[in-house]
NULO-999921 format. One line per 8 residues: number of its first residue (from 1); their letters; for each residue x, y, z of N, C-alpha, C. Coordinates in pm, 1 decimal, padded with zeros to 6 digits. Layout:
% NULO-999921
NUM) A) X,Y,Z,X,Y,Z,X,Y,Z  ...
//
This chain:
% NULO-999921
1) MVQWIDRQ) 00083.6,-00119.7,00000.0,00000.0,00000.0,00000.0,00087.2,00124.9,00000.0  00033.5,00230.7,-00057.5,00105.7,00357.4,-00063.9,00108.2,00423.1,00073.1  00224.0,00478.0,00108.1,00237.1,00555.1,00231.8,00206.0,00701.3,00198.7  00083.6,00745.6,00229.6,00041.1,00880.0,00195.0,00089.1,00982.3,00297.4  00092.2,01107.2,00256.5,00122.4,01214.8,00349.3,00004.7,01231.5,00444.8  00033.2,01266.2,00568.9,-00071.1,01295.1,00667.2,-00119.3,01437.6,00643.0  -00240.1,01451.8,00593.1,-00286.3,01584.8,00553.4,-00314.6,01675.9,00672.4  -00347.2,01620.8,00785.9,-00363.9,01704.7,00904.8,-00231.1,01767.5,00944.3
9) RLASSVLA) -00126.0,01689.1,00939.8,00006.2,01742.7,00971.7,00054.0,01838.9,00863.0  00022.2,01808.2,00736.8,00059.4,01896.5,00627.0,-00001.4,02035.1,00647.0  -00120.1,02040.0,00703.9,-00190.9,02166.4,00721.2,-00148.9,02242.4,00846.7  -00074.4,02176.7,00935.4,-00050.2,02243.1,01063.9,00091.8,02231.7,01118.3  00171.4,02139.4,01067.7,00303.1,02113.0,01125.1,00413.6,02141.0,01024.6  00535.7,02152.6,01074.1,00653.0,02158.8,00987.7,00694.4,02015.6,00956.6  00694.3,01980.6,00828.7,00731.3,01846.2,00786.4,00871.5,01850.1,00727.2  00958.3,01766.2,00780.7,01099.7,01767.9,00743.4,01129.5,01667.2,00634.5
17) GTFLNLGS) 01195.6,01714.8,00528.1,01233.2,01627.0,00419.0,01376.8,01645.5,00377.4  01420.6,01562.1,00286.0,01554.1,01576.8,00228.5,01549.7,01526.7,00084.7  01646.1,01571.8,00004.8,01651.9,01532.4,-00135.9,01744.0,01411.3,-00151.9  01702.0,01318.6,-00233.6,01781.3,01199.5,-00262.3,01803.7,01194.9,-00413.0  01925.8,01226.5,-00454.3,01952.2,01243.3,-00597.9,02059.6,01150.7,-00653.0  02104.8,01055.0,-00574.1,02207.4,00963.3,-00622.7,02150.3,00841.9,-00694.2  02020.8,00821.6,-00684.8,01962.6,00702.0,-00744.2,01996.5,00576.7,-00666.3  02032.2,00593.8,-00538.5,02075.7,00481.4,-00454.9,01965.8,00439.4,-00359.5
25) SVAVEIAA) 01922.8,00313.6,-00368.7,01822.2,00262.9,-00275.6,01878.9,00253.6,-00134.1  02008.6,00234.9,-00122.3,02071.0,00231.3,00010.9,02059.3,00368.3,00077.0  02084.0,00473.8,00001.3,02070.7,00608.9,00056.7,01926.5,00635.4,00099.3  01830.7,00590.4,00018.7,01690.2,00607.3,00055.1,01659.4,00530.5,00183.2  01709.0,00408.7,00192.5,01685.2,00326.1,00311.5,01740.7,00393.3,00436.6  01860.2,00449.5,00425.8,01920.8,00518.8,00540.3,01836.1,00638.5,00580.3  01799.0,00722.7,00482.4,01721.0,00842.9,00512.1,01584.5,00807.7,00569.3  01521.2,00705.0,00512.1,01388.0,00666.3,00558.6,01390.8,00618.6,00702.4
33) GLGFDWLL) 01501.4,00558.0,00743.8,01511.3,00507.9,00879.8,01548.6,00611.9,00983.4  01582.6,00731.6,00938.1,01626.4,00836.4,01030.7,01511.7,00916.4,01089.6  01393.9,00908.8,01027.4,01280.2,00980.2,01082.3,01232.7,01099.5,01002.5  01282.4,01118.3,00880.3,01229.2,01225.2,00796.2,01080.5,01199.8,00769.4  01004.7,01308.0,00758.7,00862.4,01295.3,00728.6,00839.7,01262.8,00581.6  00924.8,01316.1,00495.2,00909.4,01291.7,00351.7,01046.0,01291.7,00285.0  01052.2,01222.4,00172.5,01175.7,01212.0,00096.0,01146.5,01252.4,-00048.0  01235.3,01331.1,-00105.2,01220.2,01371.3,-00244.2,01314.1,01285.5,-00329.2
41) LDLEHGSG) 01257.6,01196.8,-00407.8,01335.3,01114.2,-00499.1,01346.4,01192.1,-00630.0  01466.5,01237.6,-00658.9,01485.8,01337.1,-00764.2,01520.5,01273.9,-00898.0  01422.8,01271.4,-00987.7,01446.5,01223.4,-01122.7,01459.4,01338.2,-01222.7  01462.6,01461.5,-01171.1,01487.1,01575.6,-01260.2,01636.9,01599.9,-01274.9  01702.6,01629.7,-01164.8,01846.3,01656.1,-01166.9,01928.7,01540.6,-01110.2  01863.7,01439.0,-01058.0,01936.0,01330.9,-00993.7,01999.5,01233.3,-01091.6  02078.7,01140.9,-01036.1,02152.5,01043.4,-01116.8,02070.9,00919.1,-01150.0  01958.3,00901.2,-01083.3,01879.1,00781.4,-01104.6,01802.5,00783.7,-01234.9
49) SWADLRPL) 01767.3,00664.0,-01282.1,01689.4,00648.4,-01404.4,01550.7,00597.2,-01369.1  01466.1,00585.8,-01470.8,01334.4,00529.8,-01446.5,01343.4,00387.1,-01394.3  01444.1,00314.2,-01436.5,01461.4,00176.5,-01388.9,01494.5,00171.0,-01240.7  01548.8,00280.2,-01187.6,01584.1,00284.0,-01045.1,01465.0,00316.7,-00956.4  01357.3,00370.5,-01013.9,01251.0,00427.0,-00931.1,01189.7,00326.0,-00835.0  01151.9,00210.6,-00884.5,01082.5,00117.6,-00796.2,01170.0,00065.0,-00682.8  01298.0,00033.4,-00706.9,01383.7,00000.7,-00591.7,01394.5,00115.3,-00491.3  01394.2,00239.4,-00538.8,01398.8,00354.0,-00447.4,01272.6,00359.5,-00361.9
57) LLAAAGTS) 01159.0,00337.9,-00424.2,01033.7,00337.9,-00349.0,01027.3,00221.3,-00251.0  01076.2,00107.0,-00293.8,01077.2,-00010.1,-00204.2,01163.5,00015.8,-00081.1  01269.7,00093.9,-00098.6,01360.4,00121.2,00013.5,01294.0,00204.8,00121.9  01189.1,00278.6,00086.0,01117.5,00359.3,00184.8,00996.0,00288.0,00241.5  00960.4,00173.1,00186.3,00840.9,00100.9,00229.2,00852.5,00057.5,00374.8  00740.8,00065.2,00445.1,00738.1,00022.1,00584.0,00793.5,00122.0,00681.6  00825.7,00241.3,00634.5,00875.4,00347.1,00722.3,00772.8,00460.5,00724.8  00798.8,00560.2,00807.9,00709.3,00675.3,00815.8,00745.6,00782.6,00714.5
65) AVPIVRVR) 00850.3,00760.4,00636.4,00896.1,00859.1,00538.8,00815.1,00845.6,00409.8  00747.0,00951.9,00371.9,00659.7,00949.5,00254.7,00740.4,00984.6,00129.9  00740.7,00898.4,00027.8,00820.0,00924.3,-00093.1,00746.1,01010.9,-00195.0  00807.3,01124.9,-00227.2,00759.0,01214.9,-00330.8,00863.2,01211.5,-00443.2  00818.8,01209.1,-00566.8,00910.4,01198.7,-00680.4,00907.7,01329.1,-00760.5  01026.2,01383.9,-00788.0,01032.8,01498.8,-00877.5,01059.1,01448.9,-01018.9  00968.0,01483.9,-01107.9,00980.9,01444.7,-01248.2,01051.2,01555.5,-01326.7  01091.4,01523.7,-01448.7,01161.9,01621.9,-01530.3,01068.3,01726.6,-01588.4
73) SADADDVK) 00945.5,01686.9,-01616.8,00847.9,01778.2,-01674.7,00709.6,01719.1,-01654.6  00608.5,01795.4,-01690.1,00471.1,01748.7,-01675.3,00433.7,01662.6,-01795.3  00490.1,01543.7,-01798.7,00464.8,01448.2,-01906.6,00369.2,01341.0,-01856.0  00261.4,01319.4,-01929.3,00155.9,01229.4,-01883.3,00206.8,01087.1,-01860.5  00288.2,01036.0,-01950.4,00336.8,00898.8,-01935.9,00430.5,00885.3,-01816.5  00516.8,00984.0,-01796.0,00608.3,00979.7,-01681.1,00530.6,00984.2,-01549.9  00434.1,01074.3,-01541.9,00355.2,01088.0,-01419.2,00278.1,00959.5,-01390.6  00220.2,00900.5,-01492.6,00145.0,00776.0,-01474.6,00235.8,00665.1,-01422.3
81) FVMDSGAA) 00355.7,00654.7,-01478.1,00449.4,00552.1,-01432.9,00488.1,00573.0,-01286.6  00514.7,00697.6,-01250.3,00554.4,00728.3,-01112.6,00442.4,00696.0,-01014.9  00321.9,00739.8,-01045.4,00210.3,00714.9,-00954.0,00174.7,00567.0,-00948.4  00175.6,00498.9,-01062.5,00147.8,00355.4,-01063.6,00252.4,00277.6,-00983.9  00372.9,00333.0,-00976.8,00481.7,00266.1,-00904.1,00467.2,00277.8,-00753.1  00376.7,00365.1,-00706.7,00350.9,00373.5,-00563.4,00400.0,00498.7,-00495.4  00433.7,00601.5,-00571.3,00470.1,00728.8,-00510.0,00348.6,00791.5,-00444.1  00373.0,00868.1,-00338.4,00263.2,00935.7,-00269.6,00226.0,01066.5,-00336.8
89) GIMFPYIG) 00312.7,01114.5,-00424.1,00285.4,01239.5,-00492.8,00401.3,01277.6,-00581.5  00385.3,01388.8,-00649.3,00484.0,01432.4,-00747.6,00515.7,01579.3,-00729.3  00644.7,01612.0,-00744.5,00689.5,01750.5,-00749.3,00716.2,01786.4,-00895.4  00652.1,01893.7,-00939.8,00665.4,01940.9,-01077.2,00753.9,02064.7,-01080.0  00864.6,02062.0,-01154.0,00952.5,02179.2,-01160.0,00897.5,02287.1,-01251.9  00942.1,02409.7,-01224.5,00920.1,02524.2,-01313.7,00774.3,02544.7,-01352.1  00687.1,02541.8,-01254.2,00547.0,02576.0,-01279.8,00533.7,02727.5,-01268.9  00482.5,02789.8,-01376.2,00480.3,02935.1,-01378.7,00345.2,02999.5,-01394.2
97) TPAEAARA) 00241.7,02918.8,-01425.4,00108.9,02975.0,-01449.2,00001.9,02884.3,-01387.4  -00117.4,02938.4,-01364.6,-00227.4,02853.8,-01316.5,-00259.6,02740.2,-01413.4  -00248.0,02766.5,-01543.0,-00277.0,02661.0,-01641.1,-00178.7,02545.3,-01627.4  -00050.8,02575.8,-01606.4,00048.5,02470.4,-01587.6,00021.3,02394.0,-01458.1  -00019.3,02463.9,-01354.0,-00052.0,02397.9,-01227.8,-00173.5,02307.2,-01243.6  -00273.4,02354.7,-01316.5,-00393.1,02274.2,-01338.9,-00360.3,02148.3,-01419.6  -00269.4,02160.2,-01515.1,-00227.7,02042.7,-01592.1,-00157.2,01941.8,-01500.8  -00072.4,01991.2,-01410.7,-00003.2,01901.6,-01318.0,-00103.9,01823.9,-01233.8
105) VSLVKYPP) -00202.9,01892.9,-01182.1,-00307.6,01825.6,-01103.7,-00377.4,01720.2,-01187.9  -00411.5,01755.5,-01310.7,-00484.4,01664.5,-01398.0,-00407.0,01536.0,-01424.1  -00275.1,01547.3,-01434.9,-00194.7,01429.0,-01463.6,-00187.2,01333.7,-01344.8  -00199.5,01387.0,-01224.5,-00188.6,01304.6,-01103.7,-00321.5,01239.8,-01067.1  -00431.9,01305.6,-01097.5,-00562.5,01261.5,-01049.0,-00636.8,01177.6,-01153.3  -00713.9,01082.7,-01102.8,-00802.4,01003.3,-01187.5,-00924.9,01086.5,-01228.9  -00991.9,01047.2,-01339.4,-01118.6,01111.3,-01374.0,-01220.0,01091.6,-01259.2  -01311.2,01188.5,-01237.8,-01334.5,01306.7,-01321.4,-01247.6,01427.5,-01283.3
113) QGARGVAQ) -01170.0,01415.2,-01175.6,-01087.7,01528.9,-01134.2,-00970.2,01551.4,-01227.9  -00921.6,01443.0,-01289.6,-00805.7,01454.4,-01375.8,-00814.8,01362.3,-01494.8  -00697.5,01327.4,-01548.6,-00693.5,01247.2,-01671.1,-00596.1,01130.6,-01660.4  -00560.1,01091.6,-01539.7,-00467.0,00980.3,-01521.6,-00532.1,00849.2,-01565.4  -00458.7,00771.4,-01641.3,-00508.7,00641.6,-01683.8,-00516.6,00544.2,-01567.8  -00610.6,00452.0,-01574.9,-00637.2,00357.7,-01466.1,-00589.8,00218.1,-01503.0  -00518.1,00156.1,-01408.7,-00480.7,00015.0,-01422.3,-00499.1,-00051.4,-01286.9  -00538.3,-00177.3,-01287.7,-00564.0,-00246.5,-01161.8,-00438.4,-00308.6,-01102.4
121) VIRATSYG) -00362.3,-00380.0,-01183.7,-00252.1,-00460.1,-01130.8,-00122.5,-00380.2,-01141.3  -00100.5,-00293.2,-01044.6,00017.4,-00207.0,-01036.8,00069.3,-00209.6,-00893.7  00190.7,-00162.8,-00875.5,00248.4,-00164.8,-00740.0,00165.9,-00080.7,-00643.1  00112.1,00032.3,-00689.4,00036.6,00120.4,-00600.8,-00086.8,00053.3,-00542.3  -00139.6,-00047.9,-00610.0,-00258.5,-00118.9,-00560.9,-00223.1,-00254.0,-00499.9  -00096.1,-00271.0,-00463.6,-00048.1,-00402.0,-00417.3,-00078.9,-00508.1,-00522.4  -00056.0,-00469.8,-00648.1,-00074.7,-00557.8,-00764.2,-00216.6,-00613.4,-00772.1  -00310.7,-00521.4,-00747.5,-00451.7,-00552.9,-00764.9,-00525.6,-00586.1,-00637.5
129) RAWQSYLA) -00454.0,-00624.6,-00533.4,-00521.2,-00666.6,-00410.1,-00593.0,-00550.9,-00341.4  -00541.4,-00430.6,-00359.6,-00601.9,-00313.8,-00294.1,-00652.7,-00213.4,-00396.3  -00694.5,-00262.9,-00512.5,-00731.9,-00172.0,-00620.0,-00850.2,-00083.2,-00582.3  -00954.5,-00139.8,-00524.8,-01073.6,-00060.8,-00493.1,-01042.4,00048.9,-00392.3  -00968.9,00015.7,-00288.6,-00937.4,00116.7,-00187.1,-00844.1,00223.3,-00242.6  -00748.1,00183.2,-00326.5,-00657.9,00281.4,-00385.9,-00735.3,00376.0,-00476.9  -00822.3,00321.7,-00558.9,-00900.9,00404.8,-00650.0,-00987.4,00502.9,-00571.8  -01038.9,00458.8,-00457.4,-01127.9,00543.2,-00378.0,-01054.5,00657.4,-00309.4
137) EANERSLV) -00926.7,00638.5,-00276.9,-00857.3,00738.9,-00197.7,-00747.9,00815.3,-00271.8  -00708.1,00768.7,-00390.1,-00591.7,00827.8,-00456.6,-00611.4,00975.5,-00488.8  -00727.9,01013.7,-00538.9,-00748.1,01154.3,-00575.2,-00739.7,01245.4,-00453.9  -00793.9,01200.8,-00343.5,-00795.1,01284.5,-00223.8,-00658.5,01289.9,-00156.9  -00582.6,01180.7,-00163.1,-00462.5,01171.6,-00081.0,-00332.4,01195.7,-00156.9  -00332.6,01181.6,-00289.1,-00209.0,01204.3,-00364.6,-00168.6,01351.3,-00356.3  -00039.1,01374.9,-00349.1,00013.8,01509.0,-00323.7,00064.9,01570.7,-00453.3  00023.7,01694.5,-00477.9,00071.2,01770.2,-00594.1,00153.1,01888.0,-00543.5
145) VVQIETPE) 00282.6,01883.7,-00573.5,00376.2,01988.4,-00532.4,00423.1,02060.7,-00657.7  00403.1,02191.9,-00662.7,00446.1,02269.1,-00779.1,00559.3,02362.9,-00736.4  00664.4,02365.7,-00816.6,00779.1,02447.6,-00782.1,00767.0,02588.7,-00838.9  00798.9,02685.5,-00754.5,00800.3,02826.6,-00790.6,00946.8,02866.7,-00802.7  00991.2,02896.1,-00926.0,01134.9,02911.0,-00948.5,01173.3,03034.1,-01030.4  01076.4,03119.3,-01060.6,01104.6,03241.1,-01135.7,01027.5,03357.5,-01074.3  01073.1,03481.7,-01097.1,00995.5,03597.1,-01048.8,00855.4,03599.3,-01109.1  00843.2,03556.0,-01234.9,00713.0,03552.9,-01299.1,00618.8,03455.2,-01229.3
153) AVEQAEAI) 00673.4,03342.7,-01182.9,00592.3,03245.9,-01109.1,00548.7,03303.1,-00974.7  00637.4,03378.1,-00910.6,00601.2,03443.2,-00784.1,00483.9,03538.1,-00806.2  00487.2,03612.7,-00916.0,00377.6,03704.2,-00948.1,00245.8,03629.0,-00966.7  00255.0,03504.2,-01008.4,00136.6,03421.2,-01031.4,00103.3,03332.3,-00911.1  00175.3,03349.2,-00799.9,00159.7,03258.9,-00685.5,00016.4,03255.3,-00633.8  -00046.8,03369.8,-00628.6,-00184.7,03375.5,-00580.1,-00276.1,03291.0,-00668.5  -00263.7,03306.6,-00798.8,-00348.2,03231.6,-00891.5,-00313.6,03083.7,-00892.1  -00185.7,03051.7,-00878.7,-00144.0,02911.2,-00874.7,-00198.3,02844.3,-00748.8
161) AAVPGVDV) -00189.4,02913.5,-00636.7,-00238.9,02857.3,-00510.9,-00389.8,02835.9,-00513.9  -00458.6,02910.5,-00597.4,-00604.3,02897.5,-00606.2,-00648.7,02778.3,-00690.3  -00556.6,02713.0,-00759.3,-00593.0,02600.4,-00846.6,-00635.0,02480.2,-00761.9  -00754.1,02427.9,-00779.7,-00796.7,02310.2,-00703.0,-00702.6,02192.0,-00725.6  -00666.2,02126.8,-00616.0,-00580.1,02009.7,-00625.4,-00433.3,02037.0,-00601.2  -00392.3,02162.0,-00607.4,-00253.8,02196.1,-00572.4,-00240.7,02192.0,-00420.5  -00138.1,02125.0,-00371.9,-00119.9,02111.3,-00227.1,-00007.0,02196.6,-00172.5  00105.8,02198.3,-00243.1,00225.8,02266.4,-00193.6,00283.6,02353.8,-00303.2
169) LFVGPMDL) 00314.0,02478.6,-00269.9,00394.3,02564.7,-00355.7,00535.3,02561.7,-00299.1  00626.9,02504.1,-00373.4,00761.8,02475.5,-00323.2,00862.5,02564.3,-00394.8  00924.0,02653.5,-00321.0,01021.4,02744.9,-00379.8,01152.3,02671.3,-00405.7  01202.2,02684.5,-00529.7,01337.6,02641.1,-00562.2,01429.1,02761.5,-00551.3  01495.4,02781.6,-00437.9,01568.5,02907.1,-00415.6,01685.3,02929.1,-00510.2  01753.5,02822.5,-00551.1,01866.5,02843.2,-00640.4,01819.2,02893.1,-00776.3  01721.3,02824.9,-00833.9,01668.6,02870.6,-00962.1,01612.0,03011.8,-00951.1  01540.0,03039.8,-00843.3,01482.7,03172.7,-00827.6,01592.3,03278.2,-00820.4
177) SVNMGHPG) 01698.4,03250.3,-00744.2,01807.1,03348.0,-00733.5,01879.1,03366.8,-00867.4  01896.7,03257.8,-00941.7,01960.4,03268.4,-01073.7,01873.5,03352.1,-01166.4  01744.9,03326.0,-01164.4,01654.8,03399.1,-01251.6,01638.1,03544.9,-01210.5  01678.0,03576.6,-01087.8,01675.2,03715.6,-01042.7,01809.0,03785.0,-01063.5  01909.0,03709.9,-01111.2,02037.8,03770.7,-01141.7,02138.6,03771.3,-01030.0  02114.0,03696.9,-00920.5,02212.1,03689.0,-00812.0,02222.4,03543.1,-00763.6  02286.1,03457.7,-00843.7,02292.7,03314.1,-00815.0,02345.2,03281.5,-00675.6  02265.9,03206.3,-00600.5,02308.4,03158.6,-00470.2,02303.0,03259.4,-00358.3
185) DFTKPLFL) 02265.3,03383.1,-00387.2,02252.0,03484.7,-00283.0,02105.5,03491.2,-00242.9  02076.2,03437.9,-00124.8,01938.7,03429.7,-00077.8,01905.8,03540.0,00022.3  01983.6,03647.4,00022.6,01966.4,03753.6,00122.6,01910.2,03883.0,00064.8  01897.6,03892.9,-00066.3,01851.0,04017.2,-00126.8,01709.1,04049.3,-00079.2  01681.0,04175.9,-00050.0,01547.6,04212.8,-00000.1,01433.1,04167.9,-00090.5  01448.6,04184.3,-00222.3,01341.5,04144.3,-00312.3,01323.4,03992.9,-00312.3  01433.2,03919.8,-00300.2,01425.3,03773.9,-00291.5,01343.8,03733.9,-00168.4  01374.1,03794.2,-00055.0,01300.8,03763.4,00068.6,01154.1,03802.8,00055.8
193) QHLQTVVR) 01129.2,03912.6,-00013.5,00991.7,03954.1,-00037.4,00918.2,03850.5,-00121.1  00987.7,03795.2,-00219.5,00926.0,03690.6,-00302.2,00889.9,03567.9,-00217.6  00976.4,03529.4,-00127.1,00945.4,03415.9,-00039.7,00818.1,03442.2,00039.9  00809.0,03561.7,00094.1,00691.6,03595.3,00174.7,00565.3,03602.8,00089.2  00579.0,03644.3,-00035.9,00464.4,03647.1,-00127.0,00408.8,03507.0,-00147.4  00497.0,03410.2,-00166.0,00453.2,03271.1,-00184.6,00383.3,03219.9,-00059.3  00440.9,03247.5,00056.3,00379.6,03201.5,00181.1,00241.1,03262.3,00199.6  00228.2,03391.1,00175.7,00098.6,03456.9,00193.0,-00005.9,03399.7,00096.8
201) ACERHGRT) 00035.7,03371.2,-00026.3,-00057.0,03311.1,-00122.9,-00105.5,03175.4,-00073.2  -00015.6,03097.8,-00018.8,-00053.3,02966.5,00035.9,-00150.0,02981.5,00152.9  -00121.8,03074.3,00240.9,-00206.7,03092.8,00358.1,-00347.6,03135.1,00318.2  -00359.0,03218.4,00217.0,-00490.7,03266.3,00175.5,-00574.3,03156.0,00110.6  -00508.5,03056.3,00054.6,-00582.4,02953.0,-00018.3,-00573.8,02815.6,00046.8  -00524.1,02809.9,00168.6,-00519.0,02683.0,00240.2,-00418.7,02584.7,00185.6  -00312.7,02636.2,00125.0,-00205.3,02550.3,00074.5,-00087.6,02553.3,00172.1  00011.2,02470.5,00143.7,00131.9,02465.4,00225.2,00249.3,02520.0,00145.7
209) AGILSRPE) 00327.9,02604.3,00209.6,00447.4,02659.8,00145.3,00566.9,02572.3,00177.8  00645.6,02539.6,00073.2,00763.6,02456.0,00092.0,00886.9,02522.4,00035.6  01002.7,02475.0,00080.0,01128.8,02531.9,00032.2,01243.1,02434.5,00058.0  01342.8,02438.5,-00028.9,01468.6,02369.1,-00005.2,01558.0,02466.4,00069.4  01582.0,02438.7,00195.6,01648.4,02534.6,00283.8,01796.4,02502.2,00299.3  01861.2,02580.0,00385.6,02000.3,02558.2,00424.9,02007.5,02563.4,00577.4  02109.1,02500.7,00639.0,02113.9,02498.7,00785.5,02102.4,02636.9,00849.2  02169.8,02734.5,00790.2,02168.9,02868.3,00849.2,02039.8,02945.5,00819.6
217) LVEQHKAF) 01953.1,02889.8,00734.2,01831.4,02960.5,00695.0,01703.5,02892.0,00742.6  01715.4,02775.9,00802.4,01596.7,02699.2,00839.9,01505.0,02778.8,00931.9  01561.4,02840.0,01034.4,01478.1,02912.4,01130.4,01409.5,03031.4,01063.5  01480.9,03099.4,00975.5,01419.8,03210.8,00902.4,01303.9,03162.1,00816.8  01325.0,03053.0,00745.9,01220.4,03001.0,00658.6,01099.0,02954.2,00738.6  01122.3,02891.9,00851.5,01010.4,02850.9,00935.6,00935.9,02972.7,00989.6  01010.0,03075.8,01025.7,00947.2,03198.7,01075.2,00863.5,03265.4,00967.2  00907.4,03256.1,00842.9,00830.1,03311.5,00731.8,00697.6,03237.9,00713.6
225) GFRFVALG) 00695.7,03109.2,00751.6,00574.7,03029.6,00736.7,00589.0,02908.2,00647.7  00711.3,02876.5,00605.8,00733.6,02753.8,00529.0,00720.5,02634.0,00621.8  00644.4,02532.9,00577.3,00621.6,02415.8,00662.6,00656.7,02284.1,00594.8  00678.1,02284.8,00465.5,00719.0,02164.0,00392.7,00864.8,02187.9,00355.6  00952.8,02157.2,00450.5,01090.9,02206.0,00444.1,01187.2,02090.9,00418.8  01268.0,02106.7,00314.5,01372.9,02008.5,00284.6,01509.0,02068.6,00316.9  01599.1,01983.7,00359.1,01734.7,02027.9,00389.8,01833.5,01921.8,00342.6  01927.6,01963.7,00259.0,02035.4,01876.0,00218.4,01994.9,01768.4,00120.1
233) SDASAIAT) 02092.6,01684.0,00090.3,02072.4,01572.3,-00002.2,02170.2,01461.8,00032.8  02147.6,01344.8,-00025.6,02241.1,01235.1,-00002.1,02378.5,01267.6,-00060.0  02382.4,01328.5,-00178.1,02510.8,01361.8,-00239.3,02588.0,01463.1,-00156.3  02518.4,01566.9,-00108.2,02588.1,01668.7,-00028.6,02633.4,01612.5,00105.3  02554.7,01522.5,00163.9,02593.8,01462.7,00291.3,02721.1,01379.1,00276.4  02728.9,01303.3,00168.4,02848.7,01222.2,00144.3,02969.5,01311.5,00118.1  02951.4,01412.4,00032.2,03062.4,01500.9,-00000.4,03112.6,01574.7,00123.3  03019.4,01622.5,00206.5,03058.9,01693.5,00328.5,03129.8,01601.0,00425.2
241) GMTQNLAA) 03072.9,01481.0,00444.5,03134.9,01386.7,00537.3,03272.9,01343.7,00492.6  03288.9,01315.6,00364.5,03419.7,01273.4,00313.7,03521.7,01387.0,00320.8  03476.9,01508.6,00293.3,03566.7,01624.2,00303.4,03616.7,01640.8,00446.2  03527.3,01626.6,00541.4,03566.0,01638.5,00682.5,03661.2,01526.7,00723.1  03633.5,01405.0,00677.0,03720.3,01292.7,00710.7,03859.7,01311.1,00652.1  03866.6,01353.3,00526.6,03995.5,01374.9,00461.9,04074.0,01485.0,00534.0  04003.0,01592.7,00570.0,04069.9,01702.4,00639.9,04123.4,01656.6,00775.3  04047.4,01571.6,00844.3,04092.1,01522.2,00974.4,04218.6,01438.3,00961.4
249) IRRQGMV) 04225.6,01355.4,00857.6,04345.0,01273.6,00836.4,04465.3,01361.9,00804.4  04444.3,01457.2,00715.4,04557.5,01542.5,00674.6,04607.9,01627.9,00789.3  04518.9,01665.2,00881.0,04565.0,01743.6,00997.1,04660.9,01664.1,01082.4  04651.5,01531.9,01074.4,04740.6,01447.0,01153.7,04868.8,01412.9,01079.1  04883.6,01467.7,00958.5,05005.9,01442.7,00883.7,05015.1,01302.5,00827.6  04899.3,01236.6,00808.0,04900.1,01097.2,00763.1,04897.4,01086.8,00610.9  04863.9,01198.3,00538.1,04860.4,01193.3,00391.4,04946.9,01304.8,00338.2
//
């Protein structure tokens, strides 16, 4: 059975996530066992392929960590494969208009709310054993996360948040900063204003604001009102840990 997001907690609590972009089921297994509320399996910028997806999802099975998959684009066949494989929801990159957000919702949801094709014997239905219950709950419980990554998308945040079926407006801070002309600088006043604009749009329409944060910015982002918060990735954790280990050895004159 699919491990769905707890919608009561989504509406009221800070949910902690992390990005998994190595395509490694071992990394997913480690993260899932640590207590994260949700995991982002990254098929947009990550190293994994479509063939890796189901082992990645299996690695999170039986834990409290809810697997969300980021796809490369709003492609109907890709979304169908991801949802049929048992993902709890999908993150769509570079959503800039209400029409694009509505299309994302349509691809995730079954008719009449959407246009997702129906199959009985898939992993999401325990290969048919839970087909009726999955069909009954999938539209209500599947998560649609749309990424806000340009100033133009921020301007449309109010309209995007108003689209039925959108659950989370998730700021991609690096893309947003690049598109604003100051790559990696998350301190500019207008940038901070854009973050607050997204949060306010979510609050007015009963959505959740999300962001990929940094250790030094987590408290600020939570204070702004972001509640679907991701920090770090498997690749960055390995690189940081190995860098620290190498530095410790060299300080002892061993290399």
